[in-house]
N, C-alpha and C positions, 0 to 999 in steps of 0.2 A: 661607600665601601662596596667593592665588587663582590658579587656572589661567586663562591668557589665552584668550579666545575665538578660535578659528581659523576663518576663513571659507573655505569650500570653493572650489576653482577655478571651479566652475560659478557660484557666487554672485558671484565677482569678474568673471567674464565677463559676466554679466547686468547687473551694476552699470555696467560699461563700455558695454554695449549701450544702457543707459538714457541715459548721457551722450552717446553717439553719436546716439541718436534726437533728443535735444534740440538737438544741434548741427545735424543734418540739417533738423529742423523750422525752426530759425532761418534757415539758409541758404535754404531753400525760400521762406520769407516774404520775405526781403530781395531775393532774385533776382526773385521774382514782382512785387513792388510797385515795386522800383527799376529793373528792366529792362523787363519786359513792359508795365507800366502807368505808366512814368515820365512819359509825355506826356499821360496821361489826367487832365484836371482834376477829374473826378468821383471819382477814387480818391485816397485820402490817401497822402502820401509823407512825412508828418511822422515823424521818427525816434522821437519819443515815442509816437506812435500805433502804430508798428510794434513797438516794445518792449512796449507794452500787449498787442497781439495775441499776440506771442510768449509773454509771461508767462501770459496766459490759457490758451493752448494747452498750454504746459508743465505748468501746474498740473492741468488736466483730464486730460492724457495720463498724468501720474504717478498721479493718483487712480484712473483707469480701469485703468491697468496693474497697480496694486496689487489692485484689486477682482477683476479677471479673471485675475490671476496670469500675465499675459503675460510678465512679467520673471522668472518662475520656470521657464520652459521651457528645456530643453536643446535648442538649435537644431541640434545635430548630428543629432538624430533627428526634427527637425521635419517635419510633413506638411502637406497641404492644410488640415486642421482648424486647425492652429496659425496658418497664414497667414490663414485666414478670421477667426480671432479677432483677429489684428493689424489686419486691415482694418476690423473692427467698431469697435475702439478708436479708430482714426484718424477714421472717419466720425463717430462720436459726439463726439469732441473738436472736429472742425471744425464740426459742427452748433452746438455751444455757442459756438464762436468767431464764427460767422456771426451768431447771435442777439445776442451781446454787442457785436459791432461795430456792428450796426444800432442798438442802444440807446445806446452810449457814444460812437461816432465820427460825425463829420460826413460823411465820405466812405467808402464801402465799395463792393465789387463782388462780385456772385455769382461772376463768371468768375474773379476774382483768387483768391477763397477756394478754388474748385474746382481751379485750376491749382497753387496751392501745396500743396494736399492730394495731388494726383497726384504732384508732384515728391517730396514727403516719403515717400509710400508706396514709390515706386520706389527711393529711396535706402535706406530701411530694409530693403526686400526684398533689395537687393544685399548689404548688410552680412550678412544672415542666410544668404544663399547662400554667402558666403565662410566663414561660421562652420561650415557643413556639411562643408567640405573638411577640417576638423580641423586646419588649419594656423593657426587663428585664436587668436592670443595664448596661447601655451603657457605656463601659469603653473607647471606641475609640472616637476620635474627630469627630464631625459632618462632613459628606462629602458634597461636592458641589452637586448641583442638576444635573449637566451635561446638555446635549443638550435637549431642550424641544422636547418631542416625542409624536407623535400621532399614536395610534394603530388602524388599520382597522380590525375589526372583534372582536366581543365580545363572540365568542363561546369558545369551549374547548381550541383551540390553542392559541387564544388571551389571555385567562385567564392564561395559562401556561407561556406565555411570560411575562405578567405583574408580576406574582408571582416570576418568575425567576429573573427579573431585580430588584425587591424589595429585594429579599432574598440575592442577591449578593451585594446589596448596591453599585452598580456601579456608578461611577461619570462620565460615558460616556453618558448614556441615562436616561432621567427622564421623565416618562410617565405622561402627564398632561391630557389626555383625550382619549376616545375610540369612534370610529364611527361604527355603526352597523345598518343595515336596519330593524332589528327586533324591532317593536315599543314597545314591552313588556319590552325591556331592557332600553329604554330611561328614563333618570333621575335616574336610579339605579347606584350603585357603584360596581365596580369589584376590589376587593382587595384595596379598598380605592380610586380608580380612577373612576371619573364620566363618564358615557356614555352620550355624549353631542349631539347626533343626528345621522342622517342617512349619508350614504356615499355620497349622493348628495351634502352635505355641505362641502365636502373636501376642495376645494380651499378657501372658506370663513373662515373655522376654522383655516386653516394654517395661514391666514393673521391675524385673530383676536388674536390668541394665540401665535403668533410669533414662529410657529413651525419650528424646524430645521431638524427634522428627522421624516420620516413616515415609520412605520413597517406594511407590509401587512401580515396578519395572518389568511388568509382564504385558506388553502391548497385545499379545495374542489371546489374552484372557477373554472369554465370552462376556458380553456386555452385562448380563444379569449377575454373573459371578463377580464381575468388577465392581458393580454397584454395591453388592452385598459386602464385599471386602472393605470398600471405602467406608461403609457405614460402621463396620467393626472398628476401624481406625478412629472414626469420629467419636465413637462412644468412649474411647480411652482418654480423649481430651488432648491428644498430642497433635502436633502440626503435621499436615500431610501434603505430599507432592506426588505428581504423576508425570509420566511420559506424554508427549515428546518434549523438547526444549532442553537437551543435555547441556548446552552451553550456558543456559540461564540457571540451571540447577546449581552450578558452581558459585553463582552470585546471589543465590537465594531469592530469585525473582519469580519462580514458578509457583503457582497456586493450583489447587485442585480443579478449579473451573476454567483455567486458562487453556486456550487452544492456539494452534499455529495461526499467525496472521495470514489471512488470505489476500493475495494481491488482486485488486479489482480487475486488472488487465487479464488475469488468468480466467476470470469468469466471463469475459466478454465474448469468447469464442471466435475472435478475429483480431487482427492487428488494429490497435488504436489509430484513429485518424489523426494525422499530423498536418495541420493547415499551415500554409505559408503566411506568416504574419509580418513579412518584411515591409510591405506597403503601409502597415498600420501606424508605424512610428511617426511618419510625417503627418498623418491625418489627426492623430490624437495628442501628440506631444504639446505640452503647454496649455491644454484646454481644461475647462472646468467640467467635470463629469459627475453626473448624478446617478446613483444606483438605488432604486427602491427595493426593499427586501434585502438589504445589504448583509443582514445577519444570517440569512438562510444558506442552504447548501450551494445553490447556483449563484446567488448574489455575492457570497463571500469569496467564491472562486473567481468570479468576475473581477472583484477588487484585486485579488492577487495577480491575475493575468494583466490587468490594466496598469498596475504599478510598473510593469516592465517597459511601458511606453512613455514614462515620465510625464504624466499629465500635470498641469499646474496645480489643480485642486481636485480632490476626490470627496464628494458628498455622500456619506454613508447614512441612508435614510431607512428607518425601520421602527416598528413599535415595540420590539422586544429589547429591553435595555441590556440584558445580559449578553445576548448575541451581538449586539452592536458594540458593546464594550470589548468583547473578545476579539472581534475582527479589527477594531480600532487599535487595540494594544498590539496585535500581531503585525499590522502594517507599520506601526511606528518603530518597531524593532528592526525593520529593514534599513533604517537610516537614510531614506530617500529624501530628496528635496521637495517632493510633492506634499502639499498642504493637506492634511487629513482632517475632515470636518464631520464628526459624528453628530447626527441629528435624530432625535426621537420624535416620531410622528406616525400617523396612520393615513394611508392613501384614501380611506373613506372620509377623512376630515378635509373637506374642500378648502376651508379657510386656512388650515395649517399647510396644506400643499401649496396654496397660492403664496402664503407668507414666505415659505422656504425658497420657492422659485424667484420671488421678488428680491430676496436677500442675496442669493448666490448667483442668479442669472446664468444657469448652466448652459454649456454649448452642446453637450451630448447627454441623452437620458437613456438608461437601461432600466426598463420596467420589469422587475423580477418578482415583485410582491404579489402573492396570490394564495388563495386556499386551494390545495391540491388533493386532499385526501378524499377519495371517491365515496366510500361508505358514509363518512361523516357529513359530506355535503349533500348526500342523498337524504339524510335525516334533517338537514338544516339548509334548505334551499334559499331561504331569505338571506342568511349570512353569506352564502356563496354569491348571490346577486350583489349584495352590498360591497363585498370586497373585490370580486373579480370583474364585475360590470361597472358599478358606480365608481369604484376605485380607479379603474382604467380610464373611465370618462373624465374624472378629475385630473388625472395625470396628463391625458391627451390635450384637454382644453388649456391647462396651464402651460404646457409646452408650446402650443400654438400662440397663445397670448403673449408669452415672453420671448417668442421668436427663437426657440431652441433650434439649432442647426439640424440635428439628427435625433430621432426617437426610435428605439427598438423595444418591442414588446415580446416577452417570452411566452410562447404558447405550448401546446401539447398535441400529440397525435390523438388524444381522446376528444379533441374538437372535431374530428372527422367522423361523420355519421354517428354522433354521440348517442349513447344509450343511458347516460347518467347526467345528473345536474352539473357536476363539475365540468365535464366536457362541453355541455351546452353553453354554460356561462362563458367559457373560454372562447367558443366560436362567436358568441355575440360580442365579446371584447375585441376579437379580431376584426369584426365588422365595424366597430367604432373606430378603430385605428385606420382601416382601409377607407372609410368614409371621410375622415379628417384629412387623409392624404390627398383627396381629390382637389381641395381648394386651399391648401396651406403652403406657406413658404417653407415650413419644416418638412424634412424628409422622414416620413413615417414608414416603418416596416415591421414585419412580424417574423419571428423565428419559431419554427415548429419542430419539436423533436420528441423522441420516445422516452421510455423510462430511464432514469439516471441512476446508475449503480452506485451505491454507497451514500446516496442522499438521505436526509431524514425522511422517514416514511416509506423508503424503498424496501424491497424484500431482503436485501443483504443484511442490514442491522437486525431485522427480525429473525432471519435464519441463524445468524450468529448467536443471538440470545437463546434461541431454542436449542442449538447445539451445546451451548454452555450448560443448559439445564439437563442435558442428557437425552434430548429429543422428546417426542418426535417432532420432525419438521412438518408444518401444515401447508399444503398446497391446495388451492381451491378446486382445480380440475386437472386431470392428466393431459388434456389437450390445450390448456391455457398457454397462449403464445404471446410474446411481446418483443418489440424492438428495444434494444438496450444501447446505452452509450455511457461513457465515463463523465464525471463532472468536468475535468479539464477539456474534454472534447466539446461538451455542451457550451462551456464558456467561450472557447475559441471560436465556435460557430457564431455565437452572438456578436462577438467583436468583429469578426470578418463581415457579417451581415451589415453592421453599422457603417462600414466604409464602402460597401458594394451597393447599397440600396439607392434606387432612384426615386422611390416613393410608391407605397401601396403594395409592395411585394410580400409574399409569404415564402420565406426561405425554408428549405428542407435539407437535412443532412443525409447523405447516403450512409446508412448504418448497417449495410450488409443484410444478411438474412435474419428473420426473426428467430427468437430462441424460445424453446419450451421452458416454462418455469420449473417443471419437474427435473429437466436436464440441468438447469442452473442449480437446483437444490442438491442433486447428486454430485455435481462437480464441487460444490462448496463443502460437502461432507468429506469427500476424499481428500481435498486440499487441506482440510483441517486435521487430517491424521486419523480419521475414523473410517469404518466400513458401513455399508448400508444395513448390515445386521445390527451394528451397534447403535446407529441413529436411524430409525425407520422413518418413512414418509407416509403421512396420512392425508387423505383428500377430504376437505371440509365442505365442499360445495361452493358454487358460484355465489358471490355476494350481490346484494342489490345494486343495480346500475352497471355491473361488469359484463363484458362480453369476451368470448374466447379469443378473438383476434382483434388486433388494432391495425389501423391503416394510417399511413402518413398523408395520403390524399384520397379524396372520394373518387369514385369511378368517373364522374363528370369533370374532375379536375385533372389537368395535365401539367407536365413539368418541362422546363427548359434548363439545361445545365449552363450555369454562368461562371462556374469555377470548379476546379477539381474537388469532387465529393460534395459540392453544393449545388442545389437545384432551386428554381423558383416555380412555385405552383400557381396556376391560374384557378382561383377558387370560384365557387358558385356565385353568379351575379346577383346583385340585390340593388334595389333602387335607393332605399333610405333605411337607416336604422332607427330613425326618430319614432316612427309609429310603434316599432317593437319595444322601444324603451318606455313609451307611454303606456302600452298595455302591461308591461312588466310592473310598472308603478301601480297600476290599477289592481293587479293580482298579488301584490306583495304580501298581503296578509292571508292569502289563500294558498296553502302549501301545495295541495293537489293540483289546483288549477295552474299555479305558477310552474310547477314541474312539467305538466303536460304542455303548456305553451312554450316553455324553453326548448323542449325536445322537438316540438313542432316546427318552430322557426329555424332551428339549427339543422334540421334534416330536410327542409323543403325549400324550393325556389318559389317564393310567394308572388303570385300574379298581382298586377297593379290594382285590380278591383278589390282584392283582399286588403291591400294596404289602405285603399280609400275607405273601406268599411271600418278599419281600425280608428280612423280619424272621426268617424261618425259618432254622434252623441250616444247611440246605443251600441254597446259592446257585445251584445248577445250574438249577432251573426258570427263574430270571430270565435266566441266561446263554443258555439255549436260546431264550427269547423274543427276546433281543437279537440273537442270531445269525440267527434267522428274519427279523427286521425288516431286518437288514443285507443278507441275501441278496435280499429283495424289492426293496430300494432299488437294489442293483446291477443287478438284472434290468431295472429301469425305465430 
């Protein structure tokens, strides 16, 4: 049984408008010719002639109305543009009628045609003005009143809210009154809603009118007064809403703690980098691709981007079951032919990594799994080493043994002249990859980039949470500066690097100029709809392991551009990473010594004699050098 076609209320309204226009046009013609020019012998008064004129005008009016879609307009929201369009349709139809009358009829008058056109336009205009009142032919069933709502603020914002709710005819909120401290508004009506008193009467009016929802519509209210007023509302036990988000007020989605969504691109301070990925399809299509840390911010975005190139199989490897489940479910909803394989495992578990590589035999590996939180790694250097260094070593050796075609490790600008454990472990991990690239059939490479906006652990989620709590936003130092990029930018760079690498490179993205964290905070406050007076910024001091400025390359490292916005850096030379790993293993249970050694090897070009001493049975010479370096660094 076929489903009957249901015509929308607006379609039926415009169909009725069309009939009314024809009626008005007919009345205008007969009034003009039968009354105004009844005694003029040069003007026809033959009923058949008038019917002919009306028929011509109706036909042309309907054709032009269809072509210009004038009968598809919702006149509740009509503006001067729509009225101009209606006038054009009438003028064109009357021009045709005038020409046809001159050809077909014996008697006609320019004045008569002009007068009937003017009468018709005024009649049609009147009908549309009535339509804008929204009382025009209600075809839909009456809606329920919804929750009794009190609006605080009768200014421009309050008026917009009331109008918005009435025009949407929502059954969620029904405004029954307005409170405003302006005595000139008392006892007046705003869009049919009475102003019932001042804000001092809030609790009393809530009780008297059985109010269920209070909407605060005074965006200019000082932050302290705003908080105090919201606390008064909270004590009454009623539901509360606040500006901005007028459109969502009509659907009942706004809550007290909700702020405008901030577009990450707006915080970037530059145009996002758009990389040409046309060459990638041929390289990755049909391959088996392995992503470690697939549930993380970068790893999951890598998965989304890689799905565009139709890989044969995507291995989602990670130790967090919830995040792996989430990205697995998201990718399956795309309906792609790519086989999705969620795998729970830890890069620190060498046996598990080997088992998964042996089972799936990947062609390309993206190594995104890492511990990245600077202060946490500063307090837990052993865990940073286990995950970032040993985990990378397990992945690299498995990729080499199982003859993976390409391997890309994701690194950070904190690996450049590191002052913290996280950055130092990432630099050692880079060295592991670079060393393996010297004698492997696998093409190994590293991608190094700055802070990723919107990722877990970045400042954006933290700032958003602080804004939702009403501030303040905490920034470590007014001169703290970082390079920033978006998650899609980062993932595209990684993919581009995977097909551009020849082996051993450290790829760097041109991320424009560095951005002050305090400027980022200010931009986020204003984009969220607040002022710096409402959400203040407090400086908390530099945390352990942090530095004011980050670099993408050390002063001794230089770059060569290999692609638009992509550079390859020549990093500090080193002979072998093996003695470094041996010393790290020796110091693994000594947090202070481990931290000092990591920073030492990551910031210095080690001469050959130092490397040889590391291999010696006595480790003391190296420890002395490390301690001397540490003391010099502290004295600076």
